[in-house]
PyMOL Python script that loads the backbone (N, CA, C, O; Angstrom):
from pymol import cmd

cmd.read_pdbstr("""\
ATOM      1  N   MET A   1       0.782  -1.261   0.106  1.00  0.00           N
ATOM      2  CA  MET A   1      -0.090  -0.043   0.013  1.00  0.00           C
ATOM      3  C   MET A   1       0.652   1.291  -0.029  1.00  0.00           C
ATOM      4  O   MET A   1       0.307   2.115  -0.876  1.00  0.00           O
ATOM      5  N   ASP A   2       1.926   1.647   1.060  1.00  0.00           N
ATOM      6  CA  ASP A   2       2.599   2.476   0.926  1.00  0.00           C
ATOM      7  C   ASP A   2       3.223   2.943  -0.217  1.00  0.00           C
ATOM      8  O   ASP A   2       3.359   4.150  -0.414  1.00  0.00           O
ATOM      9  N   VAL A   3       3.794   1.711  -1.342  1.00  0.00           N
ATOM     10  CA  VAL A   3       4.847   1.861  -2.689  1.00  0.00           C
ATOM     11  C   VAL A   3       3.370   2.649  -3.734  1.00  0.00           C
ATOM     12  O   VAL A   3       3.711   3.467  -4.588  1.00  0.00           O
ATOM     13  N   GLN A   4       1.923   2.354  -3.588  1.00  0.00           N
ATOM     14  CA  GLN A   4       0.994   2.801  -4.156  1.00  0.00           C
ATOM     15  C   GLN A   4       1.024   4.586  -4.044  1.00  0.00           C
ATOM     16  O   GLN A   4       1.194   5.458  -4.896  1.00  0.00           O
ATOM     17  N   VAL A   5       0.793   4.623  -2.698  1.00  0.00           N
ATOM     18  CA  VAL A   5       0.799   5.794  -2.077  1.00  0.00           C
ATOM     19  C   VAL A   5       1.945   6.704  -2.816  1.00  0.00           C
ATOM     20  O   VAL A   5       1.754   7.790  -3.363  1.00  0.00           O
ATOM     21  N   PHE A   6       3.003   6.096  -2.715  1.00  0.00           N
ATOM     22  CA  PHE A   6       4.165   7.148  -3.239  1.00  0.00           C
ATOM     23  C   PHE A   6       4.067   7.408  -4.619  1.00  0.00           C
ATOM     24  O   PHE A   6       4.402   8.540  -4.967  1.00  0.00           O
ATOM     25  N   ILE A   7       3.558   6.356  -5.775  1.00  0.00           N
ATOM     26  CA  ILE A   7       3.737   6.521  -6.817  1.00  0.00           C
ATOM     27  C   ILE A   7       2.642   7.254  -7.122  1.00  0.00           C
ATOM     28  O   ILE A   7       2.718   7.742  -8.249  1.00  0.00           O
ATOM     29  N   VAL A   8       1.516   7.545  -6.449  1.00  0.00           N
ATOM     30  CA  VAL A   8       0.459   7.978  -6.810  1.00  0.00           C
ATOM     31  C   VAL A   8       0.565   9.757  -6.122  1.00  0.00           C
ATOM     32  O   VAL A   8      -0.263  10.554  -6.563  1.00  0.00           O
ATOM     33  N   GLY A   9       1.459  10.191  -5.211  1.00  0.00           N
ATOM     34  CA  GLY A   9       2.218  11.389  -4.872  1.00  0.00           C
ATOM     35  C   GLY A   9       2.809  12.039  -6.347  1.00  0.00           C
ATOM     36  O   GLY A   9       2.420  13.031  -6.964  1.00  0.00           O
ATOM     37  N   VAL A  10       3.903  11.077  -6.654  1.00  0.00           N
ATOM     38  CA  VAL A  10       4.845  11.444  -7.111  1.00  0.00           C
ATOM     39  C   VAL A  10       4.041  11.948  -8.863  1.00  0.00           C
ATOM     40  O   VAL A  10       4.191  12.956  -9.553  1.00  0.00           O
ATOM     41  N   LEU A  11       3.227  10.735  -9.047  1.00  0.00           N
ATOM     42  CA  LEU A  11       2.862  11.071 -10.078  1.00  0.00           C
ATOM     43  C   LEU A  11       1.561  12.775 -10.299  1.00  0.00           C
ATOM     44  O   LEU A  11       1.291  13.460 -11.286  1.00  0.00           O
ATOM     45  N   PHE A  12       1.066  12.840  -8.726  1.00  0.00           N
ATOM     46  CA  PHE A  12       0.466  14.357  -8.719  1.00  0.00           C
ATOM     47  C   PHE A  12       0.960  15.565  -8.865  1.00  0.00           C
ATOM     48  O   PHE A  12       0.485  16.605  -9.323  1.00  0.00           O
ATOM     49  N   ALA A  13       2.233  15.220  -8.302  1.00  0.00           N
ATOM     50  CA  ALA A  13       3.326  16.568  -8.052  1.00  0.00           C
ATOM     51  C   ALA A  13       3.351  16.587  -9.682  1.00  0.00           C
ATOM     52  O   ALA A  13       2.751  17.397 -10.388  1.00  0.00           O
ATOM     53  N   ALA A  14       4.003  15.741 -10.028  1.00  0.00           N
ATOM     54  CA  ALA A  14       4.350  16.286 -11.822  1.00  0.00           C
ATOM     55  C   ALA A  14       3.253  16.709 -12.572  1.00  0.00           C
ATOM     56  O   ALA A  14       3.358  17.522 -13.491  1.00  0.00           O
ATOM     57  N   ALA A  15       2.123  16.152 -12.195  1.00  0.00           N
ATOM     58  CA  ALA A  15       1.103  16.723 -12.955  1.00  0.00           C
ATOM     59  C   ALA A  15       0.718  18.383 -12.616  1.00  0.00           C
ATOM     60  O   ALA A  15       0.082  19.084 -13.403  1.00  0.00           O
ATOM     61  N   LEU A  16       1.314  18.925 -11.086  1.00  0.00           N
ATOM     62  CA  LEU A  16       0.896  20.166 -10.524  1.00  0.00           C
ATOM     63  C   LEU A  16       2.295  20.584 -11.372  1.00  0.00           C
ATOM     64  O   LEU A  16       2.026  21.454 -12.201  1.00  0.00           O
ATOM     65  N   PHE A  17       3.785  20.175 -11.385  1.00  0.00           N
ATOM     66  CA  PHE A  17       4.390  21.132 -12.037  1.00  0.00           C
ATOM     67  C   PHE A  17       4.145  21.067 -13.403  1.00  0.00           C
ATOM     68  O   PHE A  17       4.767  21.998 -13.914  1.00  0.00           O
ATOM     69  N   TYR A  18       3.496  20.375 -14.323  1.00  0.00           N
ATOM     70  CA  TYR A  18       3.154  20.393 -15.867  1.00  0.00           C
ATOM     71  C   TYR A  18       2.286  21.472 -16.033  1.00  0.00           C
ATOM     72  O   TYR A  18       2.508  22.151 -17.036  1.00  0.00           O
ATOM     73  N   VAL A  19       0.962  21.960 -15.019  1.00  0.00           N
ATOM     74  CA  VAL A  19       0.291  22.661 -15.021  1.00  0.00           C
ATOM     75  C   VAL A  19       0.492  23.625 -14.738  1.00  0.00           C
ATOM     76  O   VAL A  19      -0.275  24.492 -15.156  1.00  0.00           O
ATOM     77  N   GLY A  20       1.832  24.090 -13.718  1.00  0.00           N
ATOM     78  CA  GLY A  20       2.506  25.056 -13.177  1.00  0.00           C
ATOM     79  C   GLY A  20       3.030  25.590 -14.087  1.00  0.00           C
ATOM     80  O   GLY A  20       2.837  26.782 -14.326  1.00  0.00           O
ATOM     81  N   ARG A  21       3.957  24.686 -14.933  1.00  0.00           N
ATOM     82  CA  ARG A  21       4.920  25.363 -15.971  1.00  0.00           C
ATOM     83  C   ARG A  21       3.825  25.871 -17.666  1.00  0.00           C
ATOM     84  O   ARG A  21       4.176  26.654 -18.549  1.00  0.00           O
ATOM     85  N   ILE A  22       2.662  25.162 -17.585  1.00  0.00           N
ATOM     86  CA  ILE A  22       1.628  25.907 -18.295  1.00  0.00           C
ATOM     87  C   ILE A  22       1.333  27.373 -18.381  1.00  0.00           C
ATOM     88  O   ILE A  22       1.397  28.197 -19.294  1.00  0.00           O
ATOM     89  N   VAL A  23       0.966  27.421 -17.042  1.00  0.00           N
ATOM     90  CA  VAL A  23       0.124  28.894 -16.261  1.00  0.00           C
ATOM     91  C   VAL A  23       1.820  29.535 -16.228  1.00  0.00           C
ATOM     92  O   VAL A  23       1.625  30.617 -16.782  1.00  0.00           O
ATOM     93  N   TYR A  24       3.087  29.505 -15.961  1.00  0.00           N
ATOM     94  CA  TYR A  24       3.687  30.303 -15.787  1.00  0.00           C
ATOM     95  C   TYR A  24       4.136  30.859 -16.978  1.00  0.00           C
ATOM     96  O   TYR A  24       4.193  32.086 -17.060  1.00  0.00           O
ATOM     97  N   ARG A  25       4.651  29.760 -18.452  1.00  0.00           N
ATOM     98  CA  ARG A  25       4.663  30.025 -19.492  1.00  0.00           C
ATOM     99  C   ARG A  25       3.842  30.997 -20.232  1.00  0.00           C
ATOM    100  O   ARG A  25       4.273  31.827 -21.032  1.00  0.00           O
ATOM    101  N   MET A  26       2.547  30.803 -19.869  1.00  0.00           N
ATOM    102  CA  MET A  26       1.436  31.771 -20.316  1.00  0.00           C
ATOM    103  C   MET A  26       1.622  33.427 -20.191  1.00  0.00           C
ATOM    104  O   MET A  26       1.377  34.391 -20.916  1.00  0.00           O
ATOM    105  N   PHE A  27       2.177  33.219 -18.900  1.00  0.00           N
ATOM    106  CA  PHE A  27       2.012  34.841 -18.292  1.00  0.00           C
ATOM    107  C   PHE A  27       3.266  35.602 -18.727  1.00  0.00           C
ATOM    108  O   PHE A  27       3.309  36.733 -19.212  1.00  0.00           O
ATOM    109  N   ARG A  28       4.366  34.693 -18.440  1.00  0.00           N
ATOM    110  CA  ARG A  28       5.752  35.158 -18.652  1.00  0.00           C
ATOM    111  C   ARG A  28       6.177  36.168 -20.101  1.00  0.00           C
ATOM    112  O   ARG A  28       6.142  35.378 -21.045  1.00  0.00           O
ATOM    113  N   PRO A  29       6.435  37.124 -20.461  1.00  0.00           N
ATOM    114  CA  PRO A  29       6.823  37.573 -21.638  1.00  0.00           C
ATOM    115  C   PRO A  29       7.610  37.033 -22.421  1.00  0.00           C
ATOM    116  O   PRO A  29       8.589  36.665 -21.772  1.00  0.00           O
ATOM    117  N   LYS A  30       7.780  36.608 -24.230  1.00  0.00           N
ATOM    118  CA  LYS A  30       8.181  36.056 -24.639  1.00  0.00           C
ATOM    119  C   LYS A  30       9.562  37.078 -24.869  1.00  0.00           C
ATOM    120  O   LYS A  30       9.499  38.272 -24.574  1.00  0.00           O
ATOM    121  N   PRO A  31      10.713  36.500 -25.391  1.00  0.00           N
ATOM    122  CA  PRO A  31      11.946  37.624 -25.469  1.00  0.00           C
ATOM    123  C   PRO A  31      11.805  37.775 -26.878  1.00  0.00           C
ATOM    124  O   PRO A  31      11.535  36.828 -27.617  1.00  0.00           O
ATOM    125  N   GLY A  32      12.068  39.510 -27.453  1.00  0.00           N
ATOM    126  CA  GLY A  32      11.718  39.543 -28.909  1.00  0.00           C
ATOM    127  C   GLY A  32      10.395  39.743 -29.327  1.00  0.00           C
ATOM    128  O   GLY A  32      10.093  39.826 -30.518  1.00  0.00           O
ATOM    129  N   ALA A  33       9.303  39.852 -28.073  1.00  0.00           N
ATOM    130  CA  ALA A  33       7.944  39.954 -28.535  1.00  0.00           C
ATOM    131  C   ALA A  33       7.628  41.180 -29.167  1.00  0.00           C
ATOM    132  O   ALA A  33       8.515  42.023 -29.300  1.00  0.00           O
ATOM    133  N   GLY A  34       6.445  41.393 -29.585  1.00  0.00           N
ATOM    134  CA  GLY A  34       5.789  42.991 -30.163  1.00  0.00           C
ATOM    135  C   GLY A  34       5.594  43.668 -28.676  1.00  0.00           C
ATOM    136  O   GLY A  34       6.097  43.425 -27.579  1.00  0.00           O
ATOM    137  N   GLY A  35       4.907  44.353 -29.010  1.00  0.00           N
ATOM    138  CA  GLY A  35       4.473  45.572 -28.156  1.00  0.00           C
ATOM    139  C   GLY A  35       3.245  45.356 -27.359  1.00  0.00           C
ATOM    140  O   GLY A  35       3.066  45.797 -26.224  1.00  0.00           O
ATOM    141  N   CYS A  36       2.479  44.699 -27.990  1.00  0.00           N
ATOM    142  CA  CYS A  36       0.853  44.190 -27.386  1.00  0.00           C
ATOM    143  C   CYS A  36       1.094  43.249 -26.293  1.00  0.00           C
ATOM    144  O   CYS A  36       2.009  42.457 -26.514  1.00  0.00           O
ATOM    145  N   ALA A  37       0.504  43.141 -25.181  1.00  0.00           N
ATOM    146  CA  ALA A  37       0.234  42.563 -24.294  1.00  0.00           C
ATOM    147  C   ALA A  37       0.526  41.019 -23.737  1.00  0.00           C
ATOM    148  O   ALA A  37       1.050  40.575 -22.715  1.00  0.00           O
ATOM    149  N   SER A  38      -0.245  40.263 -25.252  1.00  0.00           N
ATOM    150  CA  SER A  38      -0.231  39.079 -25.597  1.00  0.00           C
ATOM    151  C   SER A  38       0.957  38.733 -25.450  1.00  0.00           C
ATOM    152  O   SER A  38       1.051  37.711 -24.769  1.00  0.00           O
ATOM    153  N   GLY A  39       2.344  39.334 -25.953  1.00  0.00           N
ATOM    154  CA  GLY A  39       3.308  38.631 -26.146  1.00  0.00           C
ATOM    155  C   GLY A  39       3.427  37.669 -27.744  1.00  0.00           C
ATOM    156  O   GLY A  39       4.455  37.081 -28.078  1.00  0.00           O
ATOM    157  N   CYS A  40       2.033  37.695 -28.637  1.00  0.00           N
ATOM    158  CA  CYS A  40       2.540  36.322 -29.393  1.00  0.00           C
ATOM    159  C   CYS A  40       3.469  37.273 -30.419  1.00  0.00           C
ATOM    160  O   CYS A  40       3.379  36.815 -31.558  1.00  0.00           O
ATOM    161  N   GLY A  41       4.174  38.240 -30.373  1.00  0.00           N
ATOM    162  CA  GLY A  41       5.303  38.849 -31.772  1.00  0.00           C
ATOM    163  C   GLY A  41       4.754  39.281 -32.882  1.00  0.00           C
ATOM    164  O   GLY A  41       5.259  40.101 -33.648  1.00  0.00           O
ATOM    165  N   LYS A  42       3.386  38.578 -33.039  1.00  0.00           N
ATOM    166  CA  LYS A  42       2.706  39.080 -34.696  1.00  0.00           C
ATOM    167  C   LYS A  42       3.005  40.646 -34.932  1.00  0.00           C
ATOM    168  O   LYS A  42       3.334  41.154 -36.004  1.00  0.00           O
ATOM    169  N   CYS A  43       2.817  41.308 -33.682  1.00  0.00           N
ATOM    170  CA  CYS A  43       2.215  42.871 -34.195  1.00  0.00           C
ATOM    171  C   CYS A  43       3.508  43.839 -33.462  1.00  0.00           C
ATOM    172  O   CYS A  43       4.017  43.398 -32.432  1.00  0.00           O
ATOM    173  N   GLY A  44       3.875  44.819 -33.891  1.00  0.00           N
ATOM    174  CA  GLY A  44       4.997  45.731 -33.508  1.00  0.00           C
ATOM    175  C   GLY A  44       4.155  46.841 -33.148  1.00  0.00           C
ATOM    176  O   GLY A  44       4.682  47.880 -33.546  1.00  0.00           O
ATOM    177  N   ALA A  45       3.143  47.035 -32.600  1.00  0.00           N
ATOM    178  CA  ALA A  45       2.363  48.441 -32.382  1.00  0.00           C
ATOM    179  C   ALA A  45       3.401  49.110 -31.432  1.00  0.00           C
ATOM    180  O   ALA A  45       4.222  48.595 -30.672  1.00  0.00           O
ATOM    181  N   ASP A  46       3.154  50.248 -31.670  1.00  0.00           N
ATOM    182  CA  ASP A  46       3.802  51.239 -30.926  1.00  0.00           C
ATOM    183  C   ASP A  46       2.859  52.321 -30.115  1.00  0.00           C
ATOM    184  O   ASP A  46       2.605  53.447 -30.542  1.00  0.00           O
ATOM    185  N   PHE A  47       2.390  51.778 -28.876  1.00  0.00           N
ATOM    186  CA  PHE A  47       1.275  52.904 -28.364  1.00  0.00           C
ATOM    187  C   PHE A  47       1.722  53.824 -27.367  1.00  0.00           C
ATOM    188  O   PHE A  47       1.036  54.241 -26.433  1.00  0.00           O
ATOM    189  N   SER A  48       3.143  54.175 -27.663  1.00  0.00           N
ATOM    190  CA  SER A  48       3.513  55.499 -26.843  1.00  0.00           C
ATOM    191  C   SER A  48       3.126  56.501 -27.478  1.00  0.00           C
ATOM    192  O   SER A  48       3.365  57.496 -26.794  1.00  0.00           O
ATOM    193  N   LYS A  49       2.552  56.820 -28.628  1.00  0.00           N
ATOM    194  CA  LYS A  49       1.769  57.922 -29.146  1.00  0.00           C
ATOM    195  C   LYS A  49       0.411  57.987 -29.332  1.00  0.00           C
ATOM    196  O   LYS A  49      -0.096  58.607 -30.267  1.00  0.00           O
ATOM    197  N   ILE A  50      -0.368  57.232 -28.286  1.00  0.00           N
ATOM    198  CA  ILE A  50      -1.711  56.762 -28.860  1.00  0.00           C
ATOM    199  C   ILE A  50      -2.271  58.024 -28.621  1.00  0.00           C
ATOM    200  O   ILE A  50      -3.155  58.429 -29.375  1.00  0.00           O
ATOM    201  N   GLY A  51      -1.839  58.778 -27.575  1.00  0.00           N
ATOM    202  CA  GLY A  51      -2.799  59.954 -26.734  1.00  0.00           C
ATOM    203  C   GLY A  51      -2.335  60.876 -27.765  1.00  0.00           C
ATOM    204  O   GLY A  51      -3.287  61.486 -28.252  1.00  0.00           O
ATOM    205  N   GLU A  52      -1.406  61.136 -28.179  1.00  0.00           N
ATOM    206  CA  GLU A  52      -1.193  62.433 -29.201  1.00  0.00           C
ATOM    207  C   GLU A  52      -1.932  61.932 -30.473  1.00  0.00           C
ATOM    208  O   GLU A  52      -1.976  62.788 -31.357  1.00  0.00           O
ATOM    209  N   THR A  53      -2.418  60.959 -30.721  1.00  0.00           N
ATOM    210  CA  THR A  53      -3.074  60.884 -31.897  1.00  0.00           C
ATOM    211  C   THR A  53      -4.217  60.901 -31.765  1.00  0.00           C
ATOM    212  O   THR A  53      -4.980  61.440 -32.566  1.00  0.00           O
ATOM    213  N   ALA A  54      -4.650  60.166 -30.464  1.00  0.00           N
ATOM    214  CA  ALA A  54      -6.580  60.715 -30.118  1.00  0.00           C
ATOM    215  C   ALA A  54      -6.637  62.220 -30.115  1.00  0.00           C
ATOM    216  O   ALA A  54      -7.449  62.816 -30.823  1.00  0.00           O
ATOM    217  N   ARG A  55      -5.679  62.922 -29.228  1.00  0.00           N
ATOM    218  CA  ARG A  55      -5.659  64.570 -29.444  1.00  0.00           C
ATOM    219  C   ARG A  55      -6.088  64.805 -30.960  1.00  0.00           C
ATOM    220  O   ARG A  55      -7.245  65.141 -31.210  1.00  0.00           O
ATOM    221  N   ILE A  56      -5.160  64.627 -31.953  1.00  0.00           N
ATOM    222  CA  ILE A  56      -4.834  65.254 -33.409  1.00  0.00           C
ATOM    223  C   ILE A  56      -6.615  64.583 -34.001  1.00  0.00           C
ATOM    224  O   ILE A  56      -7.281  65.237 -34.803  1.00  0.00           O
ATOM    225  N   HIS A  57      -7.050  63.393 -33.488  1.00  0.00           N
ATOM    226  CA  HIS A  57      -8.435  62.906 -34.610  1.00  0.00           C
ATOM    227  C   HIS A  57      -9.564  63.377 -33.729  1.00  0.00           C
ATOM    228  O   HIS A  57     -10.708  63.137 -34.115  1.00  0.00           O
ATOM    229  N   ALA A  58      -9.356  64.114 -32.423  1.00  0.00           N
ATOM    230  CA  ALA A  58     -10.433  64.693 -31.525  1.00  0.00           C
ATOM    231  C   ALA A  58     -10.833  66.007 -32.075  1.00  0.00           C
ATOM    232  O   ALA A  58     -11.999  66.375 -31.939  1.00  0.00           O
ATOM    233  N   ASN A  59      -9.726  66.946 -32.852  1.00  0.00           N
ATOM    234  CA  ASN A  59      -9.878  68.050 -33.470  1.00  0.00           C
ATOM    235  C   ASN A  59     -10.845  68.561 -34.390  1.00  0.00           C
ATOM    236  O   ASN A  59     -10.730  69.702 -34.837  1.00  0.00           O
TER     237      ASN A  59
END
""", "prot")
cmd.dss("prot")
cmd.show_as("cartoon", "prot")
cmd.util.cbc("prot")
cmd.orient("prot")
């Protein structure tokens, strides 16, 4: 019985590690990613001038 509990504990710990790694990699910014928050790297949008552009279009 003790060996079975140990094996289940190891499998459970491995599953927690696997899910934790997926969650960590989901929120970690990727190196070389674009400027958006998703970090997919597809867009290189520059949001630094968005306020200036909004004021220009508001007039």
